[in-house]
N, C-alpha and C positions, 0 to 999 in steps of 0.2 A: 402582517403584510408579507413577510418573508415566507411564512408557512403556506399562505394562500398561493403564492407564486410557485413554490416548490410543488404543491399538490397539483396545480394546474399543469405543470410540466411533467408530472408523473415521476419526478426524480427527487430524492432527498439529497440536496447538495450541501456538503460540508467541506472543511479544509483541515488538513493535518498541521500541527504546530511546527513541523520540520522546516517550514518556510521562514519561521522566526528563530527557532532554536533547534539546531541540527543534532539529532540523536546518533547519526552515523559518524560524525566527525566532532570530537570534543572541542570545546572552546568557541564554536561558532554560535553567536547569538546569546551568550551567557548574560548579557546585560538586560535582556527582556524579562519582565515579570509576567506571571500568569494573568494578572488583571489586565495588563496592557494588551496582551495577545488575545484574550477572550473578548475584550472590549472592541478591538479592531475587527475580529471575526464577526461579531454580532452586528456591528455598524454597517457591514457590507451585505448582510442578509444571509450569512451562512448559519445553518441550524445545527451543525454537529462538528465534532472534531474527534481525534484519536488521542490515546494516552501518549504523553511525552514526558521527558525527564523534568520539565519545569513545573508539572502539575503535582499537587499534593496527592498522596496515595491512599489516604484514609477515605473509604467510600462515603460515609455520611458528610464529611467536610467537603469532599470534591463534588458530591451531588448538590450541596447547598451553593457552592461557588458557581457551578455550571448553570444552575437554575437562575442565579442572579443575572446571568447574561442571556438566558433563553437558549442555551446550548446543550445538546445531548452528547454523551459519549457513544461513539459508534463501535469502537473496538480498540484493541491494542496489538501491536506487533510483538509476538512471542518467539524469541530465538530458541532453537532446540539443538540437541546433539544426539538425535536418535540413531545416527549412523554408528555410534559407539555403543556396542551391545553391553559393555561393562557399566555404562552409565544410564541404561534405560530406566531402571526403577527410580533413580534419582530424578531423571528428566521428567518422567510421568508424574511424579509427586509435585514437582515445581509447576508443571503444566496444569495439574488439577487445582492448585492454589489460584492460578490465574483465571481458570474457569469460574471458580467461586467468586473471585473478585469482579469479573466482568458480568457475571450473572447478577450480582448485587447492584451493579451499576446500570442494569437494564439493557445490556448489550445482547445482540442476537448472533454475533459472529466472534470467533477467535482467529486472529491472523497468525499463521505459523510460517516460519522460514527456517530451514535447516542450516545451521552455522558450521557444521563439520566440513573441514576443507576450505572454508571461506578465507578471503585474504586478510581480513583484520577483525573478524568477530569470533574466530575459533580460539578459545583460551589456551588450547594445547599447542598452538603454533607461536613462533617467536614474534615479539613486537616488531612492527615495520614490515611484515611479510606482504609481498605485493602480488604473488601468484595465487591461483586457485588450484587446490589439489582435488582432482576429479575422483569420484567414488569408484571403488572396486565393486564387482558384482555382489560381494558379501555385504558391503556397506549399503548398496541399493536395497537388498533384502531387509537389512536392519531398519532402514528408513521407512520402508513400506509398512513393516510390522509396527513400528513406533507410531506412525501416522494413523493406522487403523485403530490402535489401542487408544490413542489420544482422542480421535474423533468419536469413539464410543463414549468416552468420558464427557465430551462436549454434548453429545446427543442426549445423554442421561440428564443433563442440565437444561435441555431444551434449546441448545445452541448448535451452530454449524462451525466446523473447522474449515477455514479457507486457506489454501496454500498460496504463498506469495513467491513466485519465481523472481529472483532478485540478482541484479548485477553484482559481481564480486563474490558470488557463491557458486556451488557446483550444480545448481539448477537454474541456469540462466540462458542457455542456448536452445535453439529449435529442437535438436535431438533430445536434450535433457528434459525439456518441458513435455515433449511427446512421450518419453519413456515414463516420466512420473505419472502422467494421466492414464497411460495404458496399463500401468502396474498397480494402480490403486482402485479401490471400490468406489464407483461414482455415487453410491448412496452414503458414503462416509466422508470422502475427501473431495471438497469443492475447490474451485479455482478463484483466486483473487486476480482479476484481469487488470493489469497495469500497462497502459499504453506506452509509457516511456521505457520501462524495463523490457517490454516486448521488443521494441525497435532496437534497443541496445543489444539484445541477445540474438538478433537476426530475424525475428518474426515480423512480418507485416502486421501491424496492430489490427487492421480490419480482418485479415485472414484468420488470425488467432481468435478473434471474437466470433466469427462465423463458424469456425471449425469446432469450437468448444463451448458454444453458448450454453448448452444444457448443463455444463459443469460450473458455470459462472454464477456466483451469488453475491459478489462484492466487486466494486470498481474503483480503481485509482486512475485519475486522469492527470498526466503530466506530459509536457511537450519536450522536444529535443531540438537543439540547435545543430542543424545538419553539418555545417562546416567543422564544428568542434568534434562531432561524432566521427567524421571522416578522418580527422587528425588523430583522434584516439585510436581508431582501428589501424591506421597506417603506421603509427609510431608505437603501437601496442602499449598504450598508456594505461595504467591501472585505474580502477574505478574511483578510488578516493581522489586521485589527482584530476581525473576527468570531471568530477563534481566541482572541484575548486576552479577548474578552467571554465566552468559555466556550461557544461554539456546539457544539463537539464534546465527546463524553465516551465512556466505555467502554460496551460492551454491558450492558444492564440498568439504565442510569442515564438513559435518554432516552426518545424517543417511538417508536423502531422496534420492531416486534414481530418478534423473531428466531425464534419457534417455527415459523411457516410457512416461513421461510427455511431453517432446519435440517431441517425435514421434507422440503423439496424436495431438499436435499443428501443426506439419508439415502436417500430413495427412488431417487435417481439413482446411489447408491453412490460419492459423491465421497469420495476418500481422500487428497486433497492437503493442502497447508498451509492452515491457518486462523490468521491472524496478527492479534492484537489490536493496534489502533493508534488512538490518540486524541490529536490535537494539543491539548494543554492547557498552561497555565502551571503548572509543578510547584510554584510557590510558593503557588498557590491550590488546586490539585487534587493532594493528596499522592500521589505515584506508587505507592508500595507499597499504600496503601489502595485505590486505584482498580484496580490490577492484581489485587488479591485479590478485589474485588467482581466483576470481569469473569470471572475464572477460575471462581469459585463459580457464577456465573450461567450461564456456558456449559456447565459440566459438568452442572448440573441440567437445563438446557434440552435438551441432547443426550440424556441418559438418558430424560427424559420423552418426547421425540419418538420415540426408538427403541422405547420401550414401546408407544406408540400405533400405530406402523407395524407392529409385530409382533403386535398384539392382534387 
């Protein structure tokens, strides 16, 4: 039933496990088991998820577990340090291993995000760092080189590299996203379109979608609570604290109007993954409740948009 509905809507709708167990902030959601998370996803009609720290990493075992719930693995977030030329060979080796892993899992995309200079994912920076260290021109060159080489590895395995502009990293703002896409080969580096991170970084989500649709091959949908975003900007609050304050939420619970976004996707015949993702504290935002809200909102929005497009 879920597959039929997703096919009818021309979207493959999944949900990331980060709503239950947060990979960005340790300790959030540690009490959830993979069986509970997968069971709740499946019961709501989601057909895919992304790799998270609560899932077993052995491909045969994970395949069996996902199949038990009718869930497919869509991709995995892979952090890189391509901006550091001294670490490039090591980083490409690690990336290649994840390509093999995701290929074995039947994935079509590898999600990449550069961790160099980020506020709390760069292992070279002190714990508790709250600022983002912007790239030098040399680091930009290193990043582009690394992405091109990594994308070539992905393509050799029949997969696409999709870059994820992300809050708290040095590719988060309008200028940084534009520079990344202007500097990289569109045949190699594709864009992961994330509505919430786009708005956080200053891009109108619809504008970003329209401007770079030809580069987009993977979609994350998350919403933003406008009042908290404004407080974060005014008080220059760091990303981690912003998440704990509840800046992000699921589609239908924030300020983003998803109707024109999905109208654009429908009119352009987008048929790729649409993954619900909302970094929240599960102790505050009950994961099942919000996952249900998101699924109902997205289903209703897509049906309404399709009716308007066909009318």
